[in-house]
N, C-alpha and C positions, 0 to 999 in steps of 0.2 A: 413325753406328753403328746408329741405329734402322732405317734402310733396309737395311743389311747383315743385321741380325737377321731382318727380315721376308723378305728374298730367300732367305736360307739355309733358313728354316723352310718357306717355300712350295715350295722345291725338294725338301726332305727328306720332307715330309708332305703327305697329301691333306687340306687344311684346309677345315673347314666354318666356322670362326670364328677370327679372329686379331686381337688388339689388342696393340700394343707401345707402352708409355708410358715416356718418359725421366723417371726420378725422381732424376736426379743432383743436381738443385738441393736436394733434401731431405737430401743427405749431404755438402754442401759443408763442407770442413774436417775431415771424418771420415776414418778409416782407409780407404784405397782411393781417395780422391778425388785424382786427379792434375791437377786444374785444367782438364781438357778439357771437362767437362760431359757426358761420354759414358761414365760408369762404372757407373751403377746403372739397371737397367731392370726394368719389370714386364711380364710376358707373360701374357696370357689366351689360351688356345688350346683349340680343339676339333678333333681330327684323328682320322681312322679308325684310324691306326696306334697311337694312344694308348689307344683304347677297350679296356677289359678289363685294362689294365696296372695294377699297384699304383701308388700315388702316387710311391713311390721310383723305380720303374722308368720311369715316364713322365718324371720329372724328369731321370733319368740320360740318357734318349734325347734330350731337349731340350738338356741341357748338352753331350752328345757332338756334337750337330749344330752348335752354335755355338762349340765348344771353341777354335777358332783365334782367335776374337775376344778371348779372355782374354789372348792374347799381344799384342793391339793396345790394351790398356788397359781392357777390360771387367773389372769387379771383382765385380759381384753381380747375380744375377737373382732376382726374386720371380716365382714361377711358379704360375699357377692353371690347372689342366686342367679343362675343362668336360665 
């Protein structure tokens, strides 16, 4: 799932910085944990398309880009736009 997130974001945005971290182990046994170890991710990103957007609109753009992954078991994203 990490690789899929990276590939989608790299296709969608002109990225200056991207780090995707799998934090699923921190949520084991919690709501949204389906046992795959691919449910919770942290994204740090700097992209030209996100510059000047409000925090909410930047997060919406990222969530829209990876939206189909929520159907594949992704449960939560922690997003930091630089």
